[in-house]
C-alpha positions in Angstrom: 26.7 -54.2 -65.5 26.1 -51.1 -63.4 26.6 -52.9 -60.1 30.0 -54.3 -61.3 31.1 -51.0 -62.7 30.3 -49.1 -59.6 31.6 -51.8 -57.2 35.0 -51.8 -58.9 35.3 -48.0 -58.6 34.6 -47.3 -62.2 35.3 -43.8 -63.6 33.3 -41.8 -66.1 34.7 -39.2 -68.5 32.1 -37.1 -70.3 33.8 -35.3 -73.3 31.6 -32.8 -75.0 28.4 -34.8 -74.6 24.8 -33.6 -74.1 23.7 -33.5 -70.4 21.0 -36.2 -71.0 23.7 -38.8 -72.2 25.0 -40.0 -68.8 24.0 -43.7 -69.1 24.4 -44.2 -65.4 21.6 -41.7 -64.7 19.4 -44.0 -66.8 20.5 -47.1 -64.9 19.9 -45.3 -61.6 16.1 -45.2 -62.3 15.8 -49.0 -61.9 16.7 -49.1 -58.1 15.0 -45.7 -57.4 11.7 -45.9 -55.5 9.5 -44.2 -58.0 5.8 -45.1 -58.3 4.4 -45.4 -61.9 7.6 -45.6 -63.7 7.0 -45.2 -67.4 7.9 -48.4 -69.2 8.2 -49.2 -72.9 8.4 -52.3 -75.1 10.7 -52.0 -78.1 11.2 -54.4 -81.0 14.7 -55.1 -82.2 15.7 -57.1 -85.3 18.8 -59.2 -85.1 20.5 -60.6 -88.2 21.3 -63.8 -86.5 18.2 -64.6 -84.4 15.4 -62.4 -85.9 12.9 -60.4 -83.9 13.4 -59.7 -80.2 11.3 -57.6 -77.8 12.8 -55.8 -74.9 11.0 -54.1 -72.0 12.7 -51.3 -70.1 12.1 -48.0 -68.5 11.2 -45.4 -71.1 14.1 -43.0 -70.9 13.2 -41.0 -73.9 11.9 -38.0 -71.7 12.5 -39.3 -68.2 11.1 -42.3 -66.5 8.3 -40.5 -64.6 6.2 -37.4 -65.1 8.0 -34.6 -63.4 7.0 -30.9 -63.3 10.6 -30.1 -64.4 10.4 -32.0 -67.7 13.1 -34.6 -68.5 14.7 -35.5 -65.2 17.9 -37.1 -66.6 19.8 -33.9 -67.4 18.7 -32.2 -64.2 20.0 -34.9 -61.8 23.4 -34.7 -63.6 23.3 -30.8 -63.5 22.8 -31.0 -59.7 25.6 -33.4 -59.3 27.9 -31.5 -61.6 27.4 -28.4 -59.4 28.9 -30.2 -56.5 32.6 -30.6 -56.0 32.4 -34.3 -57.2 32.9 -33.3 -60.9 35.9 -31.5 -62.2 35.7 -29.8 -65.5 38.3 -28.6 -67.9 39.0 -28.3 -71.6 40.3 -31.2 -73.7 40.8 -30.1 -77.2 37.8 -28.0 -78.2 35.4 -29.8 -75.7 34.7 -29.6 -72.0 35.7 -32.7 -70.2 34.1 -33.9 -67.0 35.6 -36.9 -65.1 33.8 -38.4 -62.1 33.5 -41.5 -60.0 30.6 -43.8 -61.1 29.5 -45.1 -57.6 29.0 -41.8 -55.9 27.1 -40.5 -58.9 24.7 -43.5 -59.1 24.0 -43.1 -55.3 23.4 -39.4 -55.8 21.1 -40.1 -58.8 19.0 -42.7 -56.9 18.6 -40.3 -54.0 17.8 -37.4 -56.4 15.2 -39.5 -58.2 13.7 -40.7 -54.9 13.4 -37.1 -53.7 12.1 -35.6 -56.9 10.2 -38.4 -58.5 9.6 -41.0 -55.9 7.5 -41.6 -52.9 9.5 -38.9 -51.0 8.7 -36.3 -53.7 6.2 -33.5 -52.9 2.7 -34.2 -54.5 
């Protein structure tokens, strides 16, 4: 999904959402070169087919132990501070449109520098 969305120049519009709710930041954790990614196995119940177990990165509080806490809001904060994100009011909320591809590349690089093998230990 992420690859197709970014390859087709997908756009994201954040509208009054919390900083840790950028789904693309969570997807960027998969290609990032991070040792010891925190994984989780979750049980889902489907009305049609019953129980299903899904393994994924644990994005509850970040996918790796990081001295700054939850990394997801911070990588978006850093991206938002660049000129790549415009902000402005829409109704009573702050709106933030940006391009998906450049953000994912930024988030992967950010994760590699702060959480990955390139991170200071």
